C-alpha positions as CSV (number, residue, x, y, z in Angstrom):
1,M,-141.8,0.3,-50.2
2,V,-142.3,-3.0,-48.3
3,C,-140.5,-6.3,-48.8
4,L,-142.1,-9.5,-47.7
5,E,-139.8,-12.4,-46.6
6,G,-140.1,-15.8,-44.9
7,P,-139.9,-19.5,-45.7
8,S,-141.9,-21.2,-48.4
9,A,-145.7,-21.5,-47.7
10,V,-145.5,-18.9,-44.9
11,G,-148.0,-16.7,-46.7
12,K,-146.0,-13.9,-48.5
13,T,-148.1,-14.1,-51.7
14,T,-151.3,-14.1,-49.7
15,L,-150.4,-11.1,-47.7
16,A,-149.3,-9.2,-50.8
17,A,-152.6,-9.9,-52.4
18,E,-154.4,-8.7,-49.2
19,L,-152.4,-5.4,-49.2
20,A,-153.3,-5.0,-52.9
21,R,-157.0,-5.5,-52.2
22,T,-157.3,-3.4,-49.1
23,S,-154.7,-0.6,-49.8
24,G,-154.2,-0.5,-53.5
25,A,-150.6,-1.8,-53.3
26,L,-148.8,-2.7,-56.5
27,I,-147.0,-6.0,-56.3
28,V,-143.6,-7.1,-57.7
29,P,-144.0,-10.9,-57.8
30,E,-141.4,-13.3,-56.6
31,L,-138.5,-13.7,-59.0
32,D,-139.0,-16.5,-61.6
33,A,-135.7,-18.5,-61.4
34,S,-136.7,-21.1,-64.0
35,G,-134.0,-19.7,-66.4
36,A,-131.2,-19.6,-63.9
37,P,-127.8,-21.0,-64.8
38,A,-126.1,-23.8,-62.9
39,V,-125.8,-23.0,-59.2
40,A,-122.0,-22.5,-59.2
41,E,-122.3,-19.9,-62.1
42,S,-125.5,-18.3,-60.8
43,A,-124.3,-15.3,-58.7
44,R,-124.4,-12.6,-61.3
45,W,-127.6,-13.9,-62.9
46,F,-129.5,-13.7,-59.6
47,V,-128.0,-10.4,-58.4
48,D,-128.8,-8.7,-61.7
49,R,-132.4,-9.9,-61.6
50,H,-132.8,-8.9,-58.0
51,A,-131.7,-5.5,-59.1
52,S,-134.2,-5.5,-61.9
53,Q,-136.9,-6.4,-59.4
54,W,-135.9,-3.4,-57.3
55,Q,-135.9,-1.1,-60.4
56,R,-139.4,-2.3,-61.3
57,A,-140.6,-1.6,-57.8
58,R,-139.1,1.9,-58.0
59,T,-141.0,2.5,-61.2
60,L,-144.3,1.3,-59.7
61,A,-143.7,3.6,-56.7
62,L,-144.3,6.5,-59.0
63,K,-147.8,5.3,-59.5
64,A,-148.9,4.0,-56.1
65,A,-148.5,5.0,-52.5
66,L,-147.5,1.4,-51.6
67,V,-145.4,-1.1,-53.5
68,V,-144.8,-4.6,-52.2
69,L,-141.8,-6.7,-53.2
70,D,-142.5,-10.5,-52.8
71,G,-138.9,-11.3,-52.0
72,D,-135.7,-9.6,-50.8
73,P,-133.6,-7.8,-53.4
74,F,-130.6,-8.9,-51.3
75,K,-131.7,-12.5,-51.1
76,G,-128.4,-13.7,-52.5
77,L,-126.6,-12.5,-49.4
78,W,-128.4,-14.8,-47.0
79,Y,-129.8,-17.6,-49.3
80,N,-126.3,-18.4,-50.6
81,W,-124.9,-18.3,-47.1
82,V,-127.5,-20.9,-46.0
83,Y,-126.9,-23.2,-49.0
84,A,-123.2,-22.7,-49.4
85,A,-122.5,-26.4,-48.8
86,D,-124.7,-27.1,-51.9
87,G,-122.3,-25.1,-54.1
88,W,-124.0,-21.7,-54.0
89,P,-121.5,-18.8,-54.5
90,R,-120.4,-17.5,-51.1
91,V,-120.5,-13.9,-50.0
92,D,-117.1,-13.1,-51.3
93,V,-118.5,-13.6,-54.8
94,V,-122.0,-12.1,-54.3
95,A,-121.0,-9.0,-52.3
96,P,-119.0,-7.2,-55.0
97,L,-121.9,-7.7,-57.4
98,Y,-124.3,-6.1,-55.0
99,R,-121.9,-3.3,-54.2
100,S,-121.7,-2.4,-57.9
101,H,-125.5,-2.1,-58.1
102,L,-125.6,-0.1,-54.9
103,A,-123.1,2.3,-56.2
104,Q,-125.1,2.7,-59.4
105,G,-128.4,3.2,-57.5
106,T,-129.9,0.1,-59.2
107,V,-130.6,-1.7,-55.9
108,D,-131.2,-0.7,-52.3
109,F,-133.0,-1.7,-49.1
110,P,-136.8,-1.3,-48.9
111,D,-138.3,1.1,-46.3
112,L,-139.6,-1.9,-44.4
113,Y,-139.0,-5.6,-44.3
114,V,-141.9,-7.7,-43.1
115,V,-140.5,-11.1,-42.1
116,L,-143.2,-13.7,-41.7
117,A,-142.8,-16.7,-39.3
118,A,-144.6,-20.0,-38.7
119,S,-143.9,-23.3,-37.1
120,E,-142.7,-26.2,-39.3
121,A,-146.1,-27.9,-38.7
122,Q,-147.9,-24.8,-39.9
123,L,-145.7,-24.6,-43.0
124,R,-146.2,-28.2,-43.9
125,Q,-150.0,-27.9,-43.5
126,R,-150.1,-24.7,-45.6
127,G,-147.9,-26.2,-48.3
128,A,-150.2,-29.3,-48.4
129,D,-153.3,-27.1,-48.6
130,D,-152.1,-25.0,-51.4
131,L,-152.9,-26.9,-54.6
132,T,-151.9,-24.0,-56.9
133,R,-148.2,-24.7,-56.4
134,T,-146.1,-27.8,-56.5
135,R,-143.3,-26.5,-54.2
136,R,-140.8,-29.2,-55.3
137,T,-138.1,-27.6,-53.2
138,F,-140.2,-27.4,-50.1
139,E,-138.2,-29.8,-48.0
140,S,-134.9,-28.2,-48.7
141,H,-136.4,-24.7,-48.0
142,L,-137.3,-25.8,-44.5
143,R,-133.6,-25.5,-43.8
144,L,-134.0,-21.7,-44.3
145,V,-136.2,-21.2,-41.3
146,G,-133.7,-20.8,-38.5
147,P,-130.9,-19.1,-40.4
148,L,-133.3,-16.7,-42.1
149,Q,-134.7,-15.7,-38.7
150,R,-131.2,-15.1,-37.4
151,Y,-130.2,-13.0,-40.4
152,F,-133.2,-10.7,-40.1
153,E,-132.7,-10.4,-36.3
154,A,-129.2,-9.2,-37.1
155,L,-130.6,-6.7,-39.7
156,A,-133.1,-5.5,-37.1
157,A,-130.2,-5.0,-34.6
158,A,-128.4,-2.8,-37.1
159,D,-131.5,-0.9,-38.2
160,P,-134.4,-1.6,-35.8
161,E,-137.1,0.3,-37.5
162,R,-136.6,-1.3,-40.9
163,V,-137.6,-4.9,-39.8
164,L,-141.1,-6.0,-38.7
165,M,-141.2,-9.7,-37.5
166,L,-144.8,-11.1,-37.7
167,D,-146.1,-14.4,-36.5
168,T,-148.7,-15.6,-39.0
169,S,-150.9,-17.6,-36.6
170,A,-153.5,-14.8,-37.0
171,P,-153.4,-14.0,-40.7
172,D,-156.3,-11.6,-40.7
173,A,-154.3,-9.1,-38.6
174,L,-151.2,-9.1,-40.8
175,A,-152.1,-6.4,-43.3
176,A,-153.2,-4.0,-40.6
177,A,-149.9,-4.6,-38.7
178,V,-147.9,-3.8,-41.8
179,L,-149.8,-0.6,-42.5
180,T,-149.5,0.6,-38.9
181,S,-145.7,-0.1,-38.9
182,L,-145.4,1.9,-42.1
183,E,-147.2,4.9,-40.6
184,R,-144.8,4.9,-37.7
185,L,-141.6,4.7,-39.7
186,P,-139.2,7.4,-38.5
187,P,-136.9,9.4,-40.8
188,G,-133.2,8.7,-40.9
189,A,-132.9,5.0,-41.7
190,L,-129.4,3.7,-42.0
191,D,-127.8,4.4,-45.3
192,G,-128.1,1.4,-47.7
193,E,-124.5,1.0,-48.5
194,R,-123.5,1.1,-44.8
195,L,-126.3,-1.3,-43.9
196,F,-125.1,-3.7,-46.6
197,E,-121.6,-3.7,-45.3
198,V,-122.9,-4.5,-41.8
199,M,-124.7,-7.5,-43.1
200,V,-121.8,-8.6,-45.3
201,T,-119.6,-8.6,-42.2
202,W,-122.3,-10.5,-40.2
203,V,-122.6,-13.2,-42.9
204,G,-118.9,-13.5,-43.2
205,A,-118.5,-14.0,-39.4
206,H,-121.2,-16.7,-39.4
207,D,-120.0,-18.5,-42.5
208,P,-119.4,-22.2,-41.7
209,A,-115.9,-21.9,-43.2
210,R,-115.2,-19.1,-40.8
211,K,-113.6,-16.8,-43.4
212,A,-113.9,-13.0,-43.2
213,F,-115.2,-12.1,-46.6
214,L,-114.8,-8.3,-46.5
């Protein structure tokens, strides 16, 4: 199972479609957040729906050799960290909800994260060129670029084989790079619950309020 991540307009949906076309991958689309509650009360809503996305991916994996998640099932861990100043529930609220799902087996880490990167100029141009989406939150999502990169670098430091960082300047080569990385995945990835605790600790240590949310 592969998870695609990166900032808005970086090309996640395009790459997912290419993997579906060339490799028969089944796609779990990006979570529709249109029915989400107010930000301050949103933690459980998002965690439960991220877990539902994961469960849908697991079901699809019974039918196809490759399943692609458009979006991280643990997005609440880092997205809320980046936007905590805007009122998003911090990791001390989000982490216990994820722990409950991990214990029940209703969420886990994908086999491979593919983290797509592009310059701000490239993102702006791609956003302007894509007339199929309004991207009303595009400007605020540009704030994700640096922190998201740092989060996944920390994840890669904890479990190196689970994260593939890809520059998207040569989009035609992306699908092949993903498939090659999948073929080379070694056995013995870090246990999901242990990896989660590593990342909770990392987010807590980098929280602007400097609190240890463990």
